[in-house]
Every structure is written in structure tokens, then in C-alpha cells.
C-alpha positions as CSV (number, residue, x, y, z in Angstrom):
1,X,24.2,138.7,-79.0
2,X,20.7,137.9,-79.1
3,X,20.0,133.8,-78.5
4,X,18.2,132.0,-81.7
5,X,17.1,128.7,-81.6
6,X,16.2,126.4,-85.3
7,X,13.7,124.1,-85.4
8,X,14.8,121.6,-87.0
9,X,11.3,120.1,-87.8
10,X,9.7,122.4,-89.4
11,X,12.9,125.0,-90.3
12,X,11.5,127.6,-87.9
13,X,13.8,129.8,-86.2
14,X,13.4,131.9,-83.5
15,X,15.7,135.2,-82.3
16,X,14.8,136.5,-79.5
17,X,15.0,140.1,-79.0
18,X,14.2,140.7,-75.0
19,X,13.0,137.8,-73.2
20,X,11.3,136.7,-69.9
21,X,13.7,137.2,-67.8
22,X,15.3,140.4,-69.3
23,X,11.8,141.9,-68.9
24,X,10.8,141.0,-65.3
25,X,8.1,139.1,-66.1
26,X,6.3,141.5,-68.6
27,X,7.3,140.8,-72.1
28,X,8.5,138.2,-74.5
29,X,9.9,139.6,-78.0
30,X,11.4,137.4,-80.9
31,X,11.6,137.4,-84.4
32,X,9.7,134.5,-85.6
33,X,11.3,133.3,-89.1
34,X,8.6,131.3,-90.6
35,X,9.8,128.5,-93.6
36,X,8.1,128.4,-96.9
37,X,4.7,126.8,-96.6
38,X,5.1,126.6,-92.7
39,X,1.2,126.0,-91.6
40,X,1.7,124.2,-88.4
41,X,0.0,127.0,-86.3
42,X,-2.6,127.3,-89.4
43,X,-5.3,124.6,-87.7
44,X,-6.4,124.2,-84.8
45,X,-7.0,127.6,-83.9
46,X,-6.6,128.4,-80.0
47,X,-6.3,131.0,-77.7
48,X,-4.7,132.1,-75.1
49,X,-6.4,132.9,-71.6
50,X,-3.4,135.0,-70.0
51,X,-1.3,136.2,-73.4
52,X,-1.8,139.1,-75.5
53,X,0.2,138.0,-78.5
54,X,1.0,141.0,-81.5
55,X,2.0,140.2,-84.9
56,X,4.8,142.8,-86.9
57,X,6.0,141.6,-90.5
58,X,9.6,141.7,-91.1
59,X,9.8,139.7,-94.8
60,X,7.2,138.2,-96.3
61,X,3.6,137.7,-96.2
62,X,1.8,136.4,-92.4
63,X,-1.5,135.0,-93.0
64,X,-3.5,135.3,-90.3
65,X,-6.9,134.5,-88.2
66,X,-7.9,136.6,-85.1
67,X,-11.5,135.9,-84.3
68,X,-13.6,136.6,-87.5
69,X,-11.4,137.9,-89.1
70,X,-8.5,137.2,-91.8
71,X,-5.7,139.4,-92.3
72,X,-3.1,139.3,-95.2
73,X,0.2,140.7,-93.2
74,X,3.1,142.3,-94.7
75,X,6.0,144.5,-94.5
76,X,4.8,147.7,-93.3
77,X,1.5,146.4,-92.2
78,X,-0.2,148.1,-89.3
79,X,0.9,145.4,-85.7
80,X,-2.3,143.2,-85.3
81,X,-2.7,142.5,-81.5
82,X,-4.6,139.6,-80.7
83,X,-6.3,140.3,-77.2
84,X,-6.6,137.3,-74.2
85,X,-8.7,134.3,-75.0
86,X,-9.1,135.5,-78.5
87,X,-8.9,131.9,-81.1
88,X,-6.2,133.3,-83.7
89,X,-4.1,131.3,-86.3
90,X,-0.9,132.0,-88.5
91,X,0.8,130.5,-91.2
92,X,3.1,130.9,-94.3
93,X,1.8,130.5,-97.6
94,X,5.1,131.9,-99.5
95,X,7.4,129.9,-101.5
96,X,10.5,131.3,-99.8
97,X,10.2,132.6,-95.4
98,X,8.4,135.1,-93.7
99,X,9.7,137.2,-90.0
100,X,7.5,139.0,-88.0
101,X,8.1,140.2,-84.6
102,X,5.6,138.9,-82.0
103,X,5.8,140.1,-78.6
104,X,4.3,137.9,-75.6
105,X,3.0,140.1,-72.7
106,X,3.1,138.2,-69.7
107,X,4.4,135.6,-71.5
108,X,4.0,133.1,-68.4
109,X,6.6,129.6,-69.6
110,X,6.0,130.1,-73.4
111,X,10.1,130.5,-73.3
112,X,10.2,127.2,-71.8
113,X,8.2,125.7,-74.7
114,X,9.1,127.3,-77.1
115,X,13.1,125.9,-75.8
116,X,11.8,122.6,-75.2
117,X,9.7,122.3,-78.8
118,X,13.5,123.1,-80.5
119,X,15.5,121.0,-78.2
120,X,13.3,118.3,-79.1
121,X,13.3,118.9,-82.8
122,X,17.3,119.0,-83.0
123,X,16.4,115.0,-81.1
124,X,14.3,114.4,-83.5
125,X,11.2,113.6,-81.3
126,X,8.8,116.4,-83.7
127,X,7.0,116.4,-86.5
128,X,6.8,118.6,-89.3
129,X,3.3,119.3,-88.1
130,X,5.2,120.7,-84.5
131,X,3.6,117.8,-82.3
132,X,5.8,116.1,-80.1
133,X,5.7,111.8,-81.2
134,X,5.6,111.2,-78.1
135,X,2.3,112.5,-75.8
136,X,4.3,112.8,-72.4
137,X,5.9,115.9,-74.0
138,X,2.8,117.1,-75.6
139,X,1.6,117.9,-72.1
140,X,4.6,119.4,-70.6
141,X,4.7,121.5,-73.6
142,X,0.8,123.0,-73.6
143,X,1.2,123.2,-70.4
144,X,3.6,125.7,-70.7
145,X,1.9,127.4,-73.6
146,X,-1.2,127.8,-72.0
147,X,-3.0,127.3,-75.5
148,X,-6.1,125.6,-76.0
149,X,-8.2,124.5,-78.3
150,X,-12.0,126.1,-79.5
151,X,-14.6,123.0,-78.6
152,X,-13.5,121.8,-75.3
153,X,-13.9,125.0,-72.7
154,X,-10.1,125.7,-72.2
155,X,-10.4,125.4,-68.6
156,X,-11.0,121.9,-68.7
157,X,-7.8,121.6,-70.6
158,X,-5.8,123.4,-68.6
159,X,-6.7,121.2,-66.0
160,X,-6.0,117.5,-68.1
161,X,-3.0,119.4,-69.7
162,X,-1.9,120.4,-66.2
163,X,-2.8,116.9,-64.8
164,X,-0.5,114.9,-68.4
165,X,2.6,117.5,-67.2
166,X,2.5,116.0,-64.1
167,X,1.9,112.6,-65.0
168,X,4.8,112.9,-67.8
169,X,7.4,113.8,-64.7
170,X,6.1,110.9,-62.4
171,X,7.2,108.7,-65.5
172,X,10.7,111.1,-66.2
173,X,10.2,113.3,-68.6
174,X,12.1,116.3,-67.5
175,X,10.5,120.0,-68.3
176,X,12.8,122.4,-69.7
């Protein structure tokens, strides 16, 4: 049976189909069901320097930006591939749930980040925008996600997030 986790803050749900452990680090594949009007991944747009992501809609509509392109994906739409370092964002504008299959190639620690985010949501420590109330957890999560934003060079952000994650651990904040 597949592992299913729920984010109490956003109402989103993930069903893991293949984990990094099962595929020896090759891919993490899961179905992400976004709650109605779920837009935590809309802004700011972000990039991953080590991962390639795919998006394929199963139900509803997924709004997705990829570089300068804008997509409204529906069931039957072609899978969209987001290459390494490509700025992107995604969200659900519908009043109903949207589900999509995601594949993360070279997932690194993304599953740890997802599990910790959802665990923190169970404990009431995550906002409805999917951001921890405590900045120490933000450092740990950003280190796991390898997720970087537009304006500050990603290598500088990576250094800051890794340093913040190490500092968080020194203060007793556990990694997942």
C-alpha cells in the first residue's frame, strides 16, 4: 500500500507511488492533490538546480508557469517537463481539488522535506501558505528542497540555507 500524507494547513495530500529509496535515488513519484484554490507554490517562482520535475494532471486543472510559458493543464494534457534551474510555479484556481502526478528525477532530499512539512502541519507549525512559523524550520526545509528564488543567486541562497540548517540543528531543531 502506498504511503499517503496530508498537510493540515493547506489541505493538500500526497500519495507516494515510488520513493527515492525504492528507486535507489533515481526518482520520487507521487500524486499531489491540491486543495481548492491552493496557491502556496504560485509565488515566488522557484528553481531547483539538481532536479528535473514532471507534471501530469489527473483531475481538475493545474496552472503552471515554466520560464516565460504559462500552461493550464487538464486530464489528457501532455506531461510538462521542468528542467534543472528553470523558474516555475504551480497552483489550483478551481473551487475543487486538482490532482497531478509528479516525478522528481534526482530527488535528493525532497521527500524528507515533504514529510517534515506535513509533520509540522499536523503540529500546527505551518501557515496556510505552507511556510513554517519558526524560521529555523524554514532553513531546514529549504536545505531539503534545494529550492531557490529568482533575485538572489541560487548558490548564495544555498550557502545561506545550509548554514541556517546547521545553525538550526545546533539549537536542537531536528532534521526529518
